[in-house]
C-alpha positions in Angstrom: 69.2 98.4 71.3 72.8 97.0 71.2 75.7 99.1 71.2 77.8 98.9 67.6 80.8 99.7 67.0 83.5 98.9 64.8 86.1 97.5 66.6 88.6 95.4 64.0 91.8 96.2 65.8 90.3 93.9 68.7 90.2 90.7 66.3 93.6 92.1 64.5 95.0 91.4 68.3 94.4 87.2 67.1 97.3 85.4 65.1 97.6 86.1 61.6 96.3 82.6 60.6 93.5 83.1 62.7 92.3 86.7 61.6 92.4 85.4 58.1 90.4 82.2 58.7 87.6 84.2 60.7 87.8 86.7 57.6 87.2 83.7 55.1 84.4 82.2 57.6 82.5 85.7 57.5 82.8 86.2 53.6 81.3 82.1 53.3 78.6 83.5 55.5 78.0 86.3 53.4 77.7 83.9 50.3 75.1 81.7 52.6 73.4 84.7 53.4 74.0 84.4 57.1 75.1 86.9 59.8 78.5 85.2 61.7 79.7 86.3 65.0 82.5 85.6 67.5 81.1 86.0 70.9 81.8 85.0 74.3 85.1 84.6 76.3 87.3 85.4 73.7 85.4 88.7 73.0 85.4 89.9 76.7 89.9 88.6 77.0 90.3 91.0 74.1 88.8 94.1 75.3 90.9 93.4 78.5 93.8 93.1 76.5 94.6 89.2 76.7 94.4 86.9 73.7 92.9 83.3 73.9 91.9 80.9 70.7 88.9 79.5 72.8 86.9 80.3 69.8 83.0 80.6 69.7 80.7 81.6 67.0 77.4 82.1 66.3 75.2 82.0 63.3 72.1 84.1 62.4 70.9 80.7 60.6 71.5 77.3 60.5 74.6 77.0 62.9 75.2 73.3 62.3 75.0 73.3 58.6 77.3 76.5 58.2 79.5 74.2 60.4 79.6 71.2 58.4 80.5 73.8 55.2 83.4 75.4 57.2 84.3 71.5 58.1 84.1 70.7 54.2 85.8 73.9 53.0 88.9 73.0 55.5 89.1 69.4 55.8 88.2 69.7 59.4 87.0 67.1 61.7 83.5 68.0 63.1 81.6 66.5 66.3 77.6 67.7 66.1 75.5 68.1 69.4 72.2 68.5 67.5 70.0 69.0 70.7 71.9 72.6 71.2 72.5 73.0 67.6 76.1 73.5 68.0 79.3 71.8 66.3 82.9 71.7 67.3 85.6 71.9 64.5 89.1 70.8 64.8 91.4 72.1 61.8 94.4 70.7 60.7 96.7 72.6 62.6 94.9 71.8 65.8 92.7 75.0 65.8 89.4 74.4 68.2 86.1 76.4 66.9 83.2 75.9 68.3 79.9 77.2 66.0 76.4 77.2 67.3 72.9 78.5 66.1 72.0 82.0 67.9 68.8 80.8 70.0 66.7 81.6 73.1 66.7 78.9 75.9 63.8 77.9 77.7 63.7 76.0 81.3 61.1 73.0 81.7 62.6 73.3 85.2 65.7 74.9 87.2 68.8 73.4 87.1 67.7 71.0 84.4 69.5 71.6 80.8 67.5 73.9 78.7 65.3 73.4 75.4 66.5 75.7 72.6 65.2 77.7 69.9 66.3 79.8 67.2 66.5 83.6 67.9 68.2 86.8 67.1 72.1 88.0 68.2 70.3 90.1 71.0 68.6 87.2 72.2 71.3 84.6 72.1 73.6 87.0 74.1 70.8 88.0 76.3 70.6 84.4 77.0 74.5 84.0 78.6 75.4 84.2 82.3 76.5 87.5 82.6 76.9 90.9 80.8 81.1 90.7 80.0 80.5 87.5 78.4 77.3 88.9 76.1 79.0 90.6 74.0 79.9 89.7 70.0 81.9 90.7 67.0 80.7 90.3 63.8 82.6 88.7 61.3 80.9 89.0 57.4 82.9 91.3 55.0 82.3 95.0 55.5 81.0 94.4 59.1 84.1 93.0 60.2 85.1 93.4 63.9 81.2 95.4 64.7 80.9 94.7 68.0 77.7 94.6 69.8 77.0 94.9 73.3 73.3 95.0 73.8 73.6 94.6 77.8 76.5 96.7 78.6 79.1 94.4 79.4 82.1 96.7 78.5 80.7 99.4 80.8 80.8 96.2 83.3 84.4 95.6 82.4 85.8 99.1 82.9 83.7 99.0 86.2 85.0 95.8 87.4 81.8 94.1 88.0 80.2 90.5 87.4 76.7 90.7 86.6 73.8 88.5 85.9 71.2 89.4 83.0 68.2 88.9 84.3 66.5 88.2 87.6 66.1 84.4 87.0 69.6 83.5 85.4 70.5 81.6 89.0 67.6 79.5 89.1 67.7 78.8 85.3 70.9 77.4 85.4 72.4 77.2 89.5 76.3 76.1 87.5 76.2 80.4 87.6 76.9 80.5 91.0 80.0 78.9 90.7 81.0 80.4 87.4 80.2 83.8 89.1 83.0 83.2 91.9 85.1 81.8 89.1 85.4 84.9 87.0 85.5 87.1 90.1 88.2 85.5 91.2 90.1 85.2 87.9 89.4 88.5 86.7 89.9 90.1 90.2 86.3 91.5 89.8 83.6 92.0 92.6 80.0 90.3 92.3 77.7 93.2 91.7 75.3 94.1 94.8 72.1 93.0 92.9 73.8 89.7 91.4 75.3 88.8 95.0 71.6 89.4 96.7 70.3 87.2 93.7 73.4 84.6 94.4 72.5 84.1 97.9 69.0 83.9 97.0 69.4 81.0 94.6 72.1 79.1 97.3 69.5 79.4 99.8 67.0 76.7 98.1 67.8 73.3 96.7 68.6 74.0 93.2 72.3 72.9 93.8 71.5 69.8 95.0 69.2 69.5 92.2 73.0 69.5 89.9 73.5 66.0 88.5 76.8 64.9 90.0 79.2 65.3 86.7 77.4 69.1 86.2 78.6 69.8 89.8 81.9 67.9 89.3 82.7 70.2 86.4 81.9 73.5 88.1 84.2 72.6 90.9 87.1 71.1 89.5 87.2 74.2 86.6 87.2 76.1 90.1 90.2 73.9 91.5 92.0 74.4 87.9 92.1 78.3 88.5 95.2 79.7 89.0 95.0 80.6 92.5 92.4 78.0 94.2 93.4 79.4 97.4 91.3 82.7 96.7 88.6 80.6 95.1 88.2 78.3 98.1 88.2 80.9 100.9 85.2 83.0 98.7 83.2 79.8 98.6 83.5 79.6 102.3 83.0 83.2 102.5 79.6 82.8 100.6 78.8 79.1 102.4 79.0 77.2 98.9 81.2 74.8 100.4 78.1 72.8 101.8 77.4 72.0 98.7 80.1 69.7 98.8 79.2 68.4 102.3 77.3 70.2 105.4 80.5 69.0 107.6 83.3 70.5 105.0 84.9 73.4 106.5 87.5 76.0 105.3 89.6 76.1 108.6 92.4 77.8 109.2 94.7 74.2 109.0 93.1 73.6 105.3 93.8 76.7 104.5 97.4 76.4 105.4 97.7 73.2 103.6 95.9 74.8 100.4 98.4 77.7 100.6 101.2 75.6 100.4 99.9 73.4 97.5 101.6 75.6 94.6 104.8 75.4 96.6 105.1 71.7 96.7 103.4 71.6 93.1 106.5 73.7 92.1 109.0 71.5 93.5 107.4 67.8 92.5 107.3 69.4 88.7 110.7 70.5 88.6 112.0 67.4 90.0 109.9 65.1 88.2 108.7 66.6 85.1 107.3 63.8 83.5 105.2 63.1 86.1 101.7 64.6 85.2 99.4 65.6 87.9 95.6 66.2 88.3 96.2 69.9 89.5 92.6 70.2 90.5 92.6 66.7 92.2 95.0 68.0 94.6 93.2 70.9 95.4 90.3 68.7 96.1 92.5 66.7 98.3 93.4 69.3 100.3 90.3 71.1 100.9 89.1 67.9 102.2 92.3 67.1 104.3 91.1 67.2 107.5 87.6 65.4 106.3 86.9 61.6 107.8 86.8 58.9 105.5 82.9 58.9 105.6 82.6 62.7 104.4 84.9 62.0 101.5 83.1 58.8 100.4 79.9 61.1 100.6 81.8 64.0 98.5 82.8 61.1 96.0 79.5 59.9 95.4 77.9 63.6 95.1 80.7 64.5 92.5 80.4 60.9 90.7 83.9 61.0 90.6 86.1 58.7 88.2 87.1 55.4 89.8 90.8 56.5 89.5 89.7 60.1 90.7 88.0 58.6 93.7 91.4 56.4 94.4 93.0 59.5 94.6 90.8 61.5 96.8 90.3 58.4 99.4 94.3 58.2 99.5 94.3 62.0 100.9 93.4 62.6 103.9 94.3 60.7 107.4 96.1 58.1 105.5 98.4 61.0 104.3 98.8 62.0 107.9 100.0 58.6 109.1 102.4 58.4 105.9 104.0 61.3 107.0 104.2 60.3 110.5 105.7 57.2 109.7 108.1 59.0 107.6 109.1 61.3 110.4 110.1 57.9 112.6 113.8 57.9 112.8 113.9 54.6 113.3 112.8 54.5 109.1 116.2 53.8 107.6 116.2 51.4 105.2 115.0 52.8 101.1 112.9 49.5 101.2 110.8 50.8 104.1 110.0 54.1 102.4 109.4 52.5 99.2 107.0 50.0 100.8 105.0 53.0 103.0 104.7 55.3 99.7 104.1 52.6 96.8 100.4 52.5 96.7 99.9 56.0 96.6 99.3 58.1 93.8 101.8 60.6 92.9 99.0 63.5 93.8 98.9 61.8 97.4 102.5 62.3 97.6 101.9 66.5 96.5 99.5 66.8 99.3 101.8 64.7 101.8 104.9 67.5 100.8 102.3 70.2 101.2 101.1 69.0 104.4 104.7 68.9 105.5 105.3 72.7 104.1 102.6 73.6 106.0 104.0 72.7 109.2 107.1 74.8 108.5 109.6 71.9 109.8 112.9 72.6 108.3 114.7 69.3 108.7 111.9 67.4 108.8 110.7 68.8 105.0 114.6 68.0 103.4 113.8 64.9 105.1 111.1 63.9 103.3 112.0 65.7 100.2 115.0 63.4 100.2 113.2 60.0 100.6 110.6 61.3 97.8 113.5 61.6 95.3 114.6 58.0 96.6 111.5 56.6 96.4 110.7 58.1 92.3 114.0 56.6 91.6 113.4 53.3 92.9 109.8 53.1 91.2 111.9 52.5 88.3 114.3 48.9 89.6 112.8 45.7 88.9 114.0 42.1 90.0 116.0 40.0 87.0 113.9 36.9 88.4 110.1 36.4 87.9 107.6 34.0 88.6 108.2 31.7 85.4 111.7 31.9 86.7 110.6 30.4 90.4 108.7 27.7 88.8 111.6 26.3 86.9 113.8 26.9 90.3 110.7 24.4 91.2 108.6 26.1 93.3 104.8 25.6 93.1 102.8 28.7 91.8 101.2 30.4 95.1 101.2 33.5 97.2 104.7 33.0 97.7 106.2 34.2 94.6 104.5 37.8 95.9 106.7 37.0 99.3 109.6 36.1 97.4 109.8 38.6 94.9 108.9 41.6 97.2 112.3 40.2 99.3 114.1 40.7 95.9 113.1 44.0 95.5 113.4 45.1 98.4 117.5 43.7 98.5 117.8 45.6 95.2 116.1 48.9 96.6 118.7 48.4 99.4 121.7 47.7 97.8 122.1 43.9 99.0 121.1 42.8 96.3 122.6 43.6 93.1 123.3 40.9 90.2 121.1 37.9 88.8 123.4 35.7 90.5 122.6 37.4 94.1 119.0 36.9 93.8 119.8 33.2 93.0 121.7 32.8 96.4 119.0 35.2 98.0 116.4 32.3 97.2 118.4 29.7 98.0 119.8 30.5 101.3 116.6 32.0 102.4 113.6 29.2 100.9 115.5 26.2 100.3 115.2 26.0 96.9 118.1 24.7 94.3 119.3 27.0 91.6 
């Protein structure tokens, strides 16, 4: 039987506009003869004293039809996912709410997406991943704030414990193996003894290998997007879960040192270049795979079904960054254009990784030099030549590969300061290539 208590004060921790909206949605539920609940992570976080606006609602009734009513009333954008009886609403002020039908799930095969059927709120809570995420607050008038805790979620929150709801949970959905680690490390909880045994049993099978690339990618990048990815990676290594990315992937002392330096590198980078967005999970993935061979990295890229852009960034890490660092440490590299040429084809994420690698070596003088090179390089990226290919053609040069060479030399001159005006560019071309201005 569900534990049912009135906790309206929990919802009052949300912003007033959100509380008012939830009250109105509860009233609409009464008008339509259905019970409406807020469920999952927002309830967990409220019980922990945190406020989040990641709102999930579930309806004992037709959740999609109810979502359409809410969307019409508030002129919210609506996206419907019929297979899972869910809908996402985006309100005019940007607030997002997911609304679903209370449901049970069945799995034709382990690891595949479930088949869903309408069910009671208790059954809906039982299908969830962990007890701490299986708590609901009712929104209907007269019951506003009534808390349903059928499976001991509050007790596990107090005990700081991650516990699955039933023995087949990890077999039903192997992504929960990674979610268990994510919540454990984010909340600084511990896996309950039976849960860790069930996790190990599921991980010893081929269930994770059966996950599609996008599903595994989603879980891994969510893990690497957590506040402290170094803790997450250490735990994945301890539970021998890194092997599902590649059997040769290992969290070595050197890799750990680089991963631990990434936050400092990110802080420095964003402080110097606040307008250059960085894909933080990809940087951590690059750090994790920084000692892997190109063949291993290529296999992981395929396994995770990374996008072309993600693959380009990851491929630029590893030994290639090591070679760049070695070249930049060469005292003979003195011209700004030389630094520019070494770095121009690297994504920003690879530059952050290079900085983290150098920070991990704790060589102050070389690190200071690298920071100066990066600042100069980022400034030089904005430099352009005055002349274009069309100008070269008007000067009598036939189109061809020479254009790239000539314009490259002009850009090098601009970066090094030996060419400062358009007239300088004309003079350079005339002298070096025998063209008539």
